[in-house]
C-alpha positions in Angstrom: 22.0 45.5 42.2 23.0 45.5 38.5 21.5 42.4 38.2 18.7 43.3 39.6 18.1 46.6 37.2 18.4 43.9 34.1 15.8 41.9 35.3 13.4 44.7 35.9 14.0 45.7 32.5 13.3 42.4 30.5 10.1 42.2 32.6 9.1 46.0 31.8 10.1 45.2 28.0 8.3 41.4 27.8 5.2 43.5 29.9 4.5 46.3 27.4 5.0 43.6 24.7 1.8 41.7 25.9 0.5 45.3 26.2 1.0 45.4 22.7 0.2 42.2 21.3 -3.3 41.9 23.2 -5.1 44.8 22.0 -4.0 43.4 18.1 -5.2 39.6 18.7 -8.1 41.3 20.2 -8.8 43.3 17.3 -8.1 40.2 15.0 -10.8 38.2 16.5 -13.1 40.5 16.4 -12.6 41.1 12.8 -13.0 37.6 12.2 -16.5 37.4 14.2 -17.6 40.0 12.5 -16.7 38.9 9.4 -18.4 35.4 9.8 -21.5 37.5 11.0 -21.1 39.2 7.7 -20.6 36.0 5.9 -23.8 34.7 7.2 -26.0 37.4 6.0 -25.0 36.9 2.8 -22.7 39.8 2.3 -20.0 37.9 1.1 -18.3 41.4 -0.3 -17.9 42.9 3.0 -16.4 39.8 4.9 -13.7 39.5 3.0 -12.5 43.1 3.1 -12.8 42.7 7.0 -10.9 39.8 6.7 -8.5 41.2 4.8 -7.8 43.3 7.4 -7.6 40.7 10.0 -5.0 39.2 7.9 -2.6 42.7 8.1 -3.2 42.6 11.9 -2.0 38.9 12.1 -0.1 37.7 9.3 0.3 34.0 10.3 -3.0 32.9 11.6 -3.9 29.9 9.0 -8.3 30.7 10.3 -8.1 33.4 8.1 -6.2 32.4 5.1 -8.7 29.3 5.2 -11.9 32.2 5.7 -10.7 34.2 2.7 -10.4 31.4 -0.2 -13.2 29.8 1.8 -15.5 32.8 1.6 -14.1 34.0 -1.7 -15.0 30.4 -3.7 -18.7 31.1 -2.3 -18.4 34.8 -3.3 -17.9 32.9 -7.1 -19.9 30.2 -7.3 -22.9 30.7 -5.0 -23.3 34.6 -5.1 -25.1 36.5 -8.6 -22.3 36.9 -11.2 -19.0 38.4 -10.4 -17.6 41.0 -12.5 -14.0 39.8 -12.9 -14.1 36.3 -12.6 -11.2 34.6 -14.4 -8.5 32.7 -13.7 -6.5 34.9 -12.0 -9.4 35.2 -9.2 -9.1 31.5 -8.8 -5.2 31.4 -8.3 -6.2 34.2 -6.1 -8.2 32.0 -3.9 -6.0 28.7 -4.0 -3.5 31.1 -3.1 -5.3 32.0 0.5 -6.1 28.3 0.8 -2.4 27.1 0.5 -1.2 29.4 3.0 -3.6 28.5 5.4 -2.7 24.8 5.0 1.4 26.0 4.9 0.2 27.4 8.3 -1.1 24.5 9.4 -0.4 21.2 7.6 -3.4 19.5 9.4 -6.1 21.9 8.4 -8.7 19.7 7.1 -11.8 22.0 5.6 -8.9 24.3 4.1 -7.7 20.8 1.7 -11.7 20.7 1.1 -11.9 23.8 -0.2 -8.6 23.3 -2.6 -10.6 20.5 -4.2 -13.6 22.3 -4.3 -11.8 25.4 -6.2 -10.2 23.1 -8.3 -13.3 21.4 -9.5 -15.1 24.2 -10.0 -12.0 25.1 -12.4 -12.8 21.4 -14.2 -16.3 22.5 -14.5 -15.5 25.5 -16.2 -12.9 23.7 -18.5 -15.7 21.2 -19.3 -18.0 23.9 -20.2 -15.6 24.6 -23.1 -15.2 20.8 -23.6 -11.0 21.7 -23.1 -10.4 18.4 -22.1 -6.4 19.0 -20.9 -7.7 21.8 -18.4 -10.7 19.3 -16.9 -8.0 16.8 -16.1 -5.5 19.2 -15.5 -7.3 20.5 -12.6 -8.1 17.1 -11.1 -4.2 16.4 -10.9 -3.6 19.5 -9.1 -6.1 19.0 -6.9 -4.8 15.7 -6.1 -1.4 17.2 -6.0 -2.4 20.2 -3.3 -3.9 16.4 -1.1 -7.1 17.7 -1.2 -8.0 13.9 -2.7 -7.0 12.0 0.6 -6.9 7.9 0.1 -9.9 7.2 2.7 -11.8 10.3 0.4 -10.3 8.0 -3.1 -11.6 4.8 -1.5 -15.2 6.3 -1.0 -15.5 7.3 -4.3 -13.9 3.3 -5.9 -16.6 2.0 -3.8 -19.3 4.2 -5.0 -18.9 3.9 -8.8 -17.8 0.0 -7.8 -21.4 -0.4 -6.8 -22.8 0.6 -10.3 -23.1 -2.1 -12.6 -21.6 -1.6 -16.0 -22.4 1.5 -18.6 -24.2 2.9 -15.4 -25.8 6.6 -15.0 -24.6 8.1 -11.5 -26.2 10.9 -10.1 -23.9 11.9 -7.3 -24.8 14.8 -4.8 -22.3 17.7 -3.8 -17.9 18.1 -4.5 -16.9 15.0 -2.1 -18.6 12.6 -4.1 -18.1 14.1 -7.6 -14.7 15.2 -7.2 -13.1 12.7 -6.6 -15.2 9.9 -9.1 -14.1 12.9 -11.6 -10.1 12.0 -10.7 -10.4 8.6 -10.4 -12.3 8.3 -14.0 -10.0 10.9 -16.0 -6.8 10.6 -13.9 -6.8 6.7 -12.8 -9.2 5.6 -15.9 -11.0 3.6 -13.5 -14.6 2.6 -14.1 -14.9 5.0 -17.2 -18.1 3.1 -18.3 -19.8 5.2 -15.5 -21.5 8.4 -16.7 -21.2 10.4 -13.5 -24.0 13.3 -12.8 -24.0 16.3 -10.5 -27.3 16.2 -10.1 -27.8 19.8 -9.2 -26.2 20.7 -12.6 -29.3 19.3 -14.1 -31.0 23.1 -15.2 -28.0 24.3 -17.1 -28.3 24.3 -20.1 -24.6 23.9 -21.3 -24.1 21.1 -19.2 -27.7 19.4 -20.4 -26.2 19.8 -24.0 -22.9 18.4 -22.9 -24.7 15.5 -21.3 -26.3 14.9 -25.0 -23.2 14.9 -26.8 -20.7 13.7 -24.0 -16.7 14.6 -24.1 -14.4 12.0 -24.6 -12.1 11.1 -22.5 -14.1 12.7 -19.8 -18.0 12.3 -20.0 -19.9 9.3 -21.2 -23.1 11.1 -23.1 -26.3 10.2 -21.3 -29.7 9.1 -22.3 -31.6 12.1 -23.1 -34.4 13.3 -25.8 -33.7 16.4 -25.5 -33.4 18.5 -29.0 -30.8 21.4 -29.2 -33.4 23.9 -29.1 -35.4 22.3 -26.1 -32.5 22.7 -24.1 -31.7 26.4 -25.1 -35.1 27.1 -24.2 -35.2 25.1 -20.9 -37.4 27.0 -17.9 -40.0 26.4 -15.1 -43.0 24.1 -16.9 -46.5 24.6 -16.5 -47.1 21.2 -14.3 -49.7 19.9 -12.1 -49.2 16.1 -10.0 -48.7 14.0 -13.2 -48.1 10.1 -13.1 -45.5 9.0 -15.7 -45.9 5.8 -17.6 -42.5 4.3 -18.6 -42.4 0.2 -20.2 -40.2 -1.8 -18.6 -37.8 -4.2 -20.3 -38.2 -7.3 -20.9 -34.5 -8.3 -19.0 -35.7 -6.6 -15.8 -39.2 -8.0 -15.9 -37.4 -11.4 -15.5 -34.9 -10.4 -12.8 -37.8 -8.6 -10.8 -39.9 -11.9 -11.6 -43.0 -8.9 -13.0 -45.7 -9.6 -14.9 -45.5 -9.3 -18.7 -48.1 -6.1 -18.7 -46.0 -4.2 -15.6 -44.8 -1.0 -16.4 -43.4 2.2 -14.1 -45.6 4.6 -13.1 -44.1 8.0 -11.6 -45.6 10.4 -9.9 -44.0 13.5 -10.3 -44.7 16.5 -7.9 -43.8 20.4 -8.9 -41.5 21.4 -7.0 -41.7 25.4 -8.4 -45.2 27.7 -6.8 -46.4 30.6 -9.3 -49.3 32.9 -9.0 -50.5 31.2 -12.4 -50.0 27.6 -10.6 -47.5 24.6 -10.3 -44.1 24.5 -11.8 -41.8 21.6 -12.5 -38.1 23.3 -12.3 -36.2 22.6 -15.2 -33.6 20.2 -13.3 -36.5 18.0 -12.1 -37.7 17.9 -16.1 -34.3 17.1 -17.2 -34.3 14.1 -14.8 -37.1 12.8 -15.5 -36.5 12.6 -19.3 -33.3 10.5 -18.6 -35.3 8.1 -17.1 -37.9 7.5 -19.8 -35.6 8.2 -22.3 -33.3 5.7 -21.0 -35.7 2.9 -21.1 -34.2 0.6 -18.7 -31.3 0.1 -21.4 -28.6 1.5 -18.6 -28.9 0.6 -15.0 -29.7 4.4 -13.1 -28.2 4.8 -9.8 -28.2 7.9 -7.0 -25.5 8.3 -4.2 -26.2 8.4 -1.3 -25.3 12.1 -0.8 -28.2 12.7 -3.5 -30.5 15.1 -1.6 -33.9 14.2 -1.0 -35.0 17.8 -3.1 -33.9 16.3 -6.3 -35.8 13.2 -6.5 -38.5 13.6 -7.4 -40.1 11.1 -5.3 -38.0 8.8 -7.7 -36.6 7.8 -3.9 -39.9 5.7 -3.7 -38.5 3.4 -6.4 -35.2 3.2 -4.7 -33.0 -0.5 -3.8 -29.7 -0.3 -1.8 -27.2 -1.4 -3.9 -24.0 -1.5 -2.4 -23.3 1.8 -1.4 -25.4 3.4 -3.8 -29.2 3.3 -4.2 -30.4 1.6 -8.0 -33.5 2.7 -9.4 -36.2 0.2 -10.0 -39.4 0.4 -11.8 -41.5 -0.7 -8.8 -41.5 0.9 -5.8 -40.0 -0.7 -3.1 -40.5 0.2 0.6 -41.9 -2.5 2.7 -40.9 -4.6 -0.4 -37.9 -7.8 -1.1 -36.5 -5.4 -3.4 -35.8 -2.2 -0.9 -32.1 -4.0 -0.4 -30.1 -6.4 -1.9 -28.0 -7.9 0.4 -25.5 -9.4 -2.0 -24.3 -6.2 -3.7 -24.1 -5.0 -0.4 -21.9 -7.7 0.9 -19.9 -8.0 -2.0 -19.1 -4.1 -1.5 -18.2 -4.0 1.9 -17.5 -7.7 3.4 -14.4 -7.2 1.2 -11.9 -5.5 3.7 -9.7 -4.2 0.7 -12.5 -1.7 0.2 -12.1 -0.2 3.4 -8.4 -0.4 3.6 -8.4 3.0 3.8 -11.0 4.2 6.7 -8.6 5.1 9.0 -6.6 7.4 7.1 -9.4 9.6 8.3 -7.6 9.9 11.4 -4.9 11.7 9.9 -6.9 13.4 7.3 -9.8 14.6 8.7 -12.0 16.5 6.7 -14.7 17.8 8.8 -16.8 19.3 6.6 -17.3 16.2 4.9 -15.4 13.4 6.5 -19.1 12.5 8.2 -19.9 10.6 4.3 -18.1 7.7 6.2 -21.8 7.4 8.2 -23.1 6.0 5.2 -20.8 3.0 5.9 -22.5 2.2 9.1 -26.3 3.5 7.6 -26.0 0.8 4.9 -24.9 -2.0 7.4 -27.5 -1.1 9.9 -30.2 -1.5 6.7 -28.6 -4.8 6.2 -28.5 -6.0 9.8 -32.6 -4.6 9.8 -33.0 -6.8 6.6 -31.6 -10.0 8.2 -33.2 -9.5 11.2 -36.1 -9.9 9.3 -35.1 -13.2 7.5 -34.4 -14.2 11.6 -30.2 -14.3 10.4 -29.0 -13.4 13.7 -25.7 -15.1 12.5 -25.2 -12.6 10.2 -25.7 -9.8 12.2 -23.2 -10.9 14.6 -20.9 -10.8 11.9 -21.6 -7.4 11.2 -21.2 -6.2 14.4 -17.5 -8.1 14.6 -16.6 -6.7 11.3 -17.6 -3.3 12.4 -15.3 -3.5 15.3 -12.5 -5.4 13.5 -12.7 -2.6 10.5 -14.7 0.6 11.0 -14.3 1.4 14.5 -17.8 3.4 15.8 -15.6 5.5 18.0 -14.5 8.2 14.5 -17.9 9.7 14.6 -20.6 9.6 17.0 -23.3 8.6 14.5 -20.9 5.7 14.4 -21.3 4.6 17.8 -24.9 5.6 17.9 -25.6 3.0 14.9 -23.4 0.8 16.2 -25.7 0.3 19.0 -29.0 0.1 16.8 -27.1 -2.9 15.1 -27.0 -4.9 18.4 -30.2 -4.1 19.7 -31.5 -5.6 15.8 -29.4 -8.7 16.8 -30.1 -9.1 20.7 -26.8 -8.6 21.5 -24.4 -6.7 24.1 -22.3 -3.7 23.0 
């Protein structure tokens, strides 16, 4: 009888505990959903307030800390200027994210935002030409595992795809931050000037590109004066053609006529009541291409959004895992791909030895960047199809199966099927 009473008491306590926990869990879940809705509406401040409330109710929920770091990061860098932003604010963003990975060591997206936050701190240091803080930011990002092996390997392959002394334009954080760690901490391919293309509309950054920063950033070919940089603005523009002379070396390489020039139609990218306008960033890009005069190779990562390219993608040659700028339009021409360069980067298995690390250190927000390997190999297979070299297509299929399992990414499997179809093989 006594034992039955004890059991009944334990059951009642357990049931009462469940009754207390369920409403708390429900409240916390509801607050997270509300926060997500506010974030999507652009109300970052309210989203963060809701998450702070949710954190009190569920202090061990890694997802809440992740979203607090994520939303706070966006509030600082993707919103109107934040009053009171300073290092303490950035430290708080990192505390949220580090708490998320403490509670869940496999929270890949939290590691990504740790890298993004340290990358933003590095950009702030660059603005002040503080080389020590710039390098320290990337060292700290590496320390907190923001740059997994597969991502650093991809960064090396981007840099190694470029010829010596190249200018390399890149897209987002997943391309820029690892490349900067490799350059300023590991001193890897420091001959390349790496430029995040989205920063070309910021006067301070253009000024920095003009001068360069020893040990951090090799200066870019730019013809703007200091006054012109300070007065950057949207320029009155219609569709205009810029004619750029071609160096003799490049004419010889591409077997062009002595009189050949590059003719680039630059489309305006802004509208106003007074007619079309060319954005400051697009004007800076045009100036770099003009000023360079083909003295240095110019490349673009595969992550550069077409919006920023101003029609330059018509002149791209696939060159390893980047696009190389040429002075001739490459579509349906012999220049659209450099098979030798692609093979040099991707046929050497040492360049993809860390590919499978993505299975252990996945960052869902950016891991799909590795699909670029399959895209490049698909385009190489299409080239071999035109050359009637089925044996080489078969080698690509064997290579992917052995070293780049297509089952890791859904898109990889689809691209593998297309390569097999090109080679008239079976998958």
